[in-house]
VEXDREN-2710 file (C-alpha; in Angstrom, 1 decimal):
% VEXDREN-2710
k/r/px/py/pz
1/MET/-8.7/-0.5/22.5
2/VAL/-6.7/2.5/21.2
3/LYS/-3.7/2.0/23.5
4/ASP/-2.5/-1.0/21.6
5/LYS/-2.9/0.7/18.1
6/ALA/-0.4/2.9/16.2
7/ILE/-3.3/4.7/14.7
8/ALA/-6.9/4.8/15.9
9/THR/-9.7/7.2/14.8
10/ARG/-13.2/7.7/16.1
11/ALA/-16.0/9.1/13.8
12/LEU/-13.2/11.1/12.0
13/THR/-14.9/13.6/9.6
14/LYS/-13.7/16.5/7.5
15/GLN/-16.2/18.8/5.7
16/PHE/-15.2/21.6/3.3
17/ASP/-18.3/23.9/2.8
18/ARG/-20.9/21.4/1.6
19/HIS/-18.5/18.7/0.6
20/ILE/-17.7/15.9/3.0
21/ALA/-14.2/14.7/2.1
22/VAL/-13.9/12.2/5.0
23/ASN/-17.0/10.7/6.5
24/ASP/-17.3/9.2/9.9
25/VAL/-14.1/7.0/9.6
26/ASP/-13.1/4.6/12.3
27/LEU/-9.6/3.4/11.4
28/GLN/-7.4/1.1/13.4
29/ILE/-3.8/0.3/12.5
30/ALA/-1.6/-2.0/14.7
31/SER/1.9/-1.2/15.5
32/GLY/4.4/-2.5/12.9
33/GLU/1.9/-2.8/10.1
34/VAL/2.3/-1.5/6.6
35/TYR/-1.2/-0.4/5.8
36/GLY/-2.2/0.4/2.2
37/LEU/-4.9/3.0/1.6
38/ILE/-6.5/2.7/-1.7
39/GLY/-9.4/4.2/-3.6
40/PRO/-10.3/6.4/-6.6
41/ASN/-9.3/10.0/-7.0
42/GLY/-11.6/12.1/-4.7
43/ALA/-12.2/9.3/-2.3
44/GLY/-10.7/11.2/0.7
45/LYS/-7.3/9.4/1.0
46/THR/-5.1/12.5/1.0
47/THR/-7.5/14.4/3.4
48/LEU/-7.5/11.5/5.9
49/ILE/-3.6/11.4/5.8
50/ARG/-3.3/15.1/6.3
51/MET/-5.4/14.8/9.4
52/LEU/-3.4/12.0/10.7
53/ALA/-0.3/14.1/10.1
54/ALA/-1.8/17.1/12.0
55/ALA/-1.7/19.1/8.8
56/GLU/-5.5/19.4/8.5
57/GLU/-8.0/19.8/11.4
58/PRO/-10.9/17.4/11.6
59/THR/-14.4/18.8/11.5
60/THR/-15.4/16.3/14.1
61/GLY/-14.0/13.1/15.5
62/GLU/-10.8/12.1/17.4
63/ILE/-7.3/10.7/16.4
64/TYR/-5.1/8.6/18.7
65/LEU/-1.5/7.8/17.9
66/HIS/-0.2/5.1/20.2
67/GLY/-3.0/5.7/22.6
68/GLU/-2.4/9.5/22.9
69/ARG/-4.9/12.1/21.6
70/LEU/-3.6/14.1/18.7
71/HIS/-4.4/17.9/18.9
72/LEU/-3.7/20.1/15.9
73/GLU/-3.1/23.2/18.0
74/ASP/-0.4/21.6/20.0
75/SER/2.3/22.3/17.4
76/THR/5.3/21.4/19.6
77/SER/4.0/18.2/20.9
78/THR/6.4/15.2/21.4
79/LEU/3.7/13.2/19.6
80/LYS/4.1/15.0/16.3
81/ARG/7.9/14.6/16.5
82/ARG/7.3/10.8/16.3
83/LEU/5.6/11.3/13.0
84/GLY/7.1/11.3/9.5
85/TYR/4.8/12.7/6.7
86/LEU/5.6/12.6/3.0
87/PRO/3.0/14.4/1.0
88/ASP/2.8/14.0/-2.9
89/ASP/3.8/17.6/-3.5
90/PHE/6.6/18.3/-1.0
91/PRO/9.1/20.8/-2.5
92/LEU/12.8/20.2/-3.0
93/TYR/15.4/23.0/-3.0
94/ASN/17.2/22.3/-6.3
95/ASP/20.2/24.6/-5.6
96/LEU/21.2/22.7/-2.5
97/THR/23.4/19.7/-2.3
98/VAL/21.8/16.3/-1.0
99/TRP/23.8/16.7/2.1
100/ASP/23.0/20.3/2.9
101/TYR/19.3/19.6/2.2
102/LEU/19.2/16.8/4.8
103/ASP/21.3/18.8/7.2
104/TYR/18.9/21.6/7.1
105/PHE/16.0/19.4/8.1
106/ALA/18.1/17.6/10.8
107/ARG/18.8/21.0/12.3
108/LEU/15.1/21.8/12.3
109/TYR/14.6/18.7/14.4
110/GLN/17.3/19.9/16.7
111/LEU/19.7/16.9/15.9
112/ARG/23.1/17.9/17.3
113/SER/26.6/16.9/16.2
114/PRO/28.1/14.3/16.1
115/GLN/24.8/12.5/16.2
116/ARG/23.4/14.6/13.3
117/ARG/26.3/13.6/11.0
118/ARG/25.9/9.9/11.8
119/ARG/22.2/10.1/11.2
120/LEU/22.7/11.8/7.8
121/GLN/25.1/9.1/6.8
122/GLU/22.7/6.4/7.9
123/VAL/19.7/7.7/6.0
124/LEU/21.8/8.4/2.8
125/GLU/23.0/4.7/2.9
126/LEU/19.4/3.4/3.5
127/VAL/17.9/5.4/0.5
128/GLN/21.0/4.5/-1.7
129/LEU/22.2/8.0/-2.2
130/ALA/25.4/8.0/-0.2
131/ASN/27.4/8.5/-3.5
132/LYS/25.3/11.6/-4.3
133/ARG/25.8/13.5/-1.0
134/ASN/27.7/16.4/-2.7
135/SER/25.5/16.5/-5.8
136/GLU/23.0/19.3/-6.4
137/ILE/19.4/18.2/-6.1
138/SER/18.7/19.7/-9.6
139/THR/20.9/16.9/-11.1
140/LEU/19.0/14.0/-9.5
141/SER/16.6/11.7/-11.3
142/ARG/13.0/11.7/-10.3
143/GLY/13.4/8.3/-8.5
144/MET/16.5/9.8/-6.6
145/LYS/14.6/12.9/-5.6
146/GLN/11.7/10.8/-4.1
147/ARG/14.2/8.7/-2.2
148/LEU/15.7/12.0/-0.9
149/SER/12.3/13.1/0.2
150/LEU/11.9/9.9/2.0
151/ALA/15.3/10.5/3.7
152/ARG/14.1/13.8/4.9
153/THR/10.8/12.3/6.2
154/ILE/12.7/9.8/8.4
155/ILE/15.7/12.0/9.4
156/HIS/14.4/12.4/13.0
157/GLN/13.6/8.7/13.5
158/PRO/9.9/8.7/13.6
159/ILE/8.0/5.6/14.7
160/LEU/5.0/6.2/12.4
161/LEU/5.3/7.1/8.7
162/LEU/2.5/8.5/6.6
163/LEU/3.3/8.4/2.8
164/ASP/0.9/9.9/0.3
165/GLU/1.3/8.5/-3.3
166/PRO/5.2/8.1/-2.8
167/VAL/5.8/6.2/-6.0
168/SER/3.6/8.2/-8.3
169/GLY/5.4/8.7/-11.7
170/LEU/8.3/6.5/-10.9
171/ASP/9.6/3.9/-13.4
172/PRO/9.6/0.2/-12.4
173/ILE/13.2/0.1/-11.2
174/SER/12.7/3.3/-8.9
175/ARG/9.5/1.7/-7.6
176/MET/11.4/-1.5/-6.8
177/GLN/14.0/0.5/-4.9
178/PHE/11.4/2.3/-3.0
179/ARG/9.7/-0.9/-2.0
180/GLU/12.8/-2.3/-0.7
181/ILE/13.4/0.8/1.5
182/ILE/9.9/0.5/3.0
183/LYS/10.5/-3.2/3.9
184/THR/13.6/-2.2/5.6
185/LEU/11.9/0.4/7.6
186/GLN/9.1/-2.1/8.6
187/GLU/11.8/-4.6/9.7
188/ALA/13.1/-1.9/11.9
189/GLY/9.8/-1.7/13.7
190/MET/8.2/1.3/12.0
191/THR/4.4/1.5/11.4
192/ILE/3.8/2.8/7.8
193/LEU/0.6/4.0/6.2
194/ILE/1.0/4.4/2.4
195/SER/-1.6/5.4/-0.2
196/SER/-1.0/4.5/-3.8
197/HIS/-2.9/3.9/-7.1
198/ILE/-0.4/1.2/-7.9
199/LEU/-2.1/-1.8/-6.5
200/SER/0.6/-4.3/-7.3
201/ASP/2.9/-2.4/-5.0
202/ILE/0.3/-2.3/-2.3
203/GLY/-0.2/-6.1/-2.6
204/GLU/3.5/-6.8/-2.4
205/LEU/4.2/-4.3/0.5
206/CYS/1.2/-4.3/2.8
207/THR/-0.1/-6.3/5.7
208/SER/-3.5/-4.7/5.7
209/VAL/-5.5/-2.6/3.3
210/GLY/-8.2/0.1/3.7
211/ILE/-10.5/0.9/0.8
212/MET/-12.1/4.4/0.6
213/GLU/-15.0/5.4/-1.5
214/LEU/-16.7/8.9/-1.4
215/GLY/-15.1/9.7/2.0
216/TYR/-16.2/6.4/3.6
217/LEU/-13.8/3.7/4.7
218/VAL/-15.8/0.8/3.1
219/GLU/-13.3/-1.9/4.0
220/SER/-10.5/-2.4/6.3
221/ALA/-8.9/-5.8/6.8
222/SER/-5.7/-7.7/6.5
223/LEU/-4.6/-8.5/3.0
224/GLN/-4.9/-12.3/3.7
225/GLU/-8.5/-11.8/4.9
226/LEU/-9.4/-9.8/1.8
227/TYR/-8.0/-12.5/-0.4
228/GLN/-9.9/-15.2/1.5
229/ARG/-13.2/-13.2/1.3
230/PHE/-13.1/-11.7/-2.1
231/GLY/-10.3/-13.3/-4.1
232/ARG/-11.8/-16.2/-6.3
233/GLN/-9.6/-19.1/-6.7
234/GLN/-8.5/-19.7/-10.3
235/ILE/-6.9/-22.6/-12.2
236/ILE/-4.9/-22.0/-15.3
237/LEU/-5.1/-24.9/-17.8
238/SER/-3.7/-25.7/-21.2
239/THR/-3.7/-28.8/-23.4
240/LEU/-2.2/-30.3/-26.4
241/GLY/-5.6/-31.5/-27.5
242/ALA/-8.7/-29.7/-28.6
243/ARG/-9.8/-27.1/-26.1
244/GLU/-13.5/-28.0/-26.8
245/VAL/-12.8/-31.5/-25.2
246/LEU/-11.3/-29.9/-22.2
247/GLN/-14.2/-27.5/-21.9
248/GLY/-16.6/-30.3/-22.2
249/GLU/-15.0/-32.0/-19.1
250/LEU/-15.0/-28.8/-17.2
251/GLN/-18.7/-28.4/-17.8
252/ASN/-19.3/-31.7/-16.1
253/HIS/-17.6/-30.6/-12.8
254/SER/-19.8/-29.2/-10.1
255/LEU/-17.1/-26.9/-8.6
256/VAL/-16.2/-25.3/-11.8
257/GLU/-18.1/-21.9/-11.7
258/ASP/-17.0/-20.5/-15.1
259/TRP/-14.0/-20.3/-17.4
260/GLU/-12.7/-18.1/-20.1
261/VAL/-10.3/-18.8/-23.0
262/MET/-7.1/-16.6/-23.0
263/PRO/-6.5/-16.3/-26.7
264/ASP/-3.0/-14.7/-26.3
265/GLU/-1.7/-17.5/-24.3
266/GLY/-3.9/-20.3/-25.6
267/GLN/-4.8/-21.1/-22.0
268/ILE/-8.2/-21.6/-20.1
269/ARG/-8.7/-19.7/-16.8
270/VAL/-11.1/-21.4/-14.6
271/SER/-13.0/-20.1/-11.5
272/PHE/-13.0/-22.9/-9.1
273/ALA/-14.9/-23.2/-5.8
274/GLY/-13.1/-26.2/-4.2
275/ASP/-10.2/-26.7/-1.9
276/ALA/-6.9/-28.4/-2.4
277/ASN/-8.4/-31.9/-2.3
278/ASP/-11.0/-30.8/-4.9
279/ARG/-8.3/-29.5/-7.1
280/ALA/-6.5/-32.9/-6.9
281/GLU/-9.7/-34.6/-7.8
282/LEU/-10.3/-32.3/-10.8
283/LEU/-6.8/-33.0/-12.1
284/ARG/-7.3/-36.7/-11.6
285/SER/-10.6/-36.6/-13.6
286/LEU/-9.0/-34.7/-16.5
287/VAL/-6.1/-37.1/-16.8
288/THR/-8.5/-40.1/-16.5
289/ALA/-10.5/-38.6/-19.4
290/GLY/-7.3/-38.8/-21.5
291/ILE/-6.9/-35.0/-21.9
292/PRO/-3.2/-34.2/-22.6
293/LEU/-2.6/-31.4/-20.1
294/THR/0.5/-29.3/-20.4
295/GLN/-0.4/-26.8/-17.6
296/PHE/-2.5/-26.9/-14.4
297/HIS/-1.7/-24.4/-11.7
298/CYS/-3.7/-22.6/-9.1
299/THR/-3.8/-18.8/-8.5
300/THR/-6.0/-16.2/-6.9
301/GLU/-7.4/-12.8/-8.2
302/ASP/-5.1/-10.0/-7.5
303/LEU/-5.7/-6.9/-5.3
304/GLU/-6.9/-4.8/-8.4
305/THR/-9.5/-7.3/-9.3
306/ILE/-10.7/-7.4/-5.6
307/PHE/-10.8/-3.6/-5.6
308/LEU/-12.9/-3.5/-8.7
309/THR/-15.2/-6.1/-7.4
310/LEU/-15.8/-4.2/-4.2
311/GLY/-16.4/-1.0/-6.2
312/HIS/-19.1/-2.6/-8.2
313/GLN/-20.7/-3.9/-5.1
314/GLN/-20.7/-0.4/-3.5
315/ALA/-22.2/1.1/-6.7
316/SER/-25.0/-1.4/-6.7
END
């Protein structure tokens, strides 16, 4: 049902001459989710987001936002006013101050005083730029400029936020600040779609993930489901004794699929097919065999590894 989804598309397709950028995409995003869109360059992510933002007209297919059909030609629709769209190349006006820049866009959205002034102060505090309100944009760092762009995107209090590569080129501290803002917006009830090549950020931020390849949405699922389906369980081991003895014991265990030695850390990383009880039994058997373990902890493959695995499956 499209009525209970923040975003729903049906057979959404975009063709440029002979090139199909987005191919028959059925996408569903529930209200309140942070949905990560990942894929290689040229996969169709930006084109898909532009269609959802009514900046690009589909060749065929339908888009529904909170159950209402989105039409590109209806440029004054209330539906579009509920959208916030941050492209990866939106220009900033360097000769304006931070306050004047935001005030300009607030006026475009017809926010009136005193509400407009209150809203500007709110978003500046949210994006941690309140102390820069009188600074010219040309003096801001890249991270500050990106947070200002986000402030401009949410100035009219949209309920659906579309972010195309918002942390591209940012340093780790700026990315961390941006992540914290996104989490605050989600807690406030906003639905957010975010594309990024930085999969560690997607893994930390998102509740669900869509993977695009050659215009197709090849996978769309909750992050938890992806980890369950594709994330192999791993156990990190280290020992005071000879690693060869530990490897010999691992070879005798039926649920140990394979392992690799991590030379930099002096550890062994084991791919393990069992559950928690099986892990406990493996630990018990290693201790009983007299192996002096100094480390035994369980982890799962990260989103980047899952993405690469799915890419190899699609290629084959």
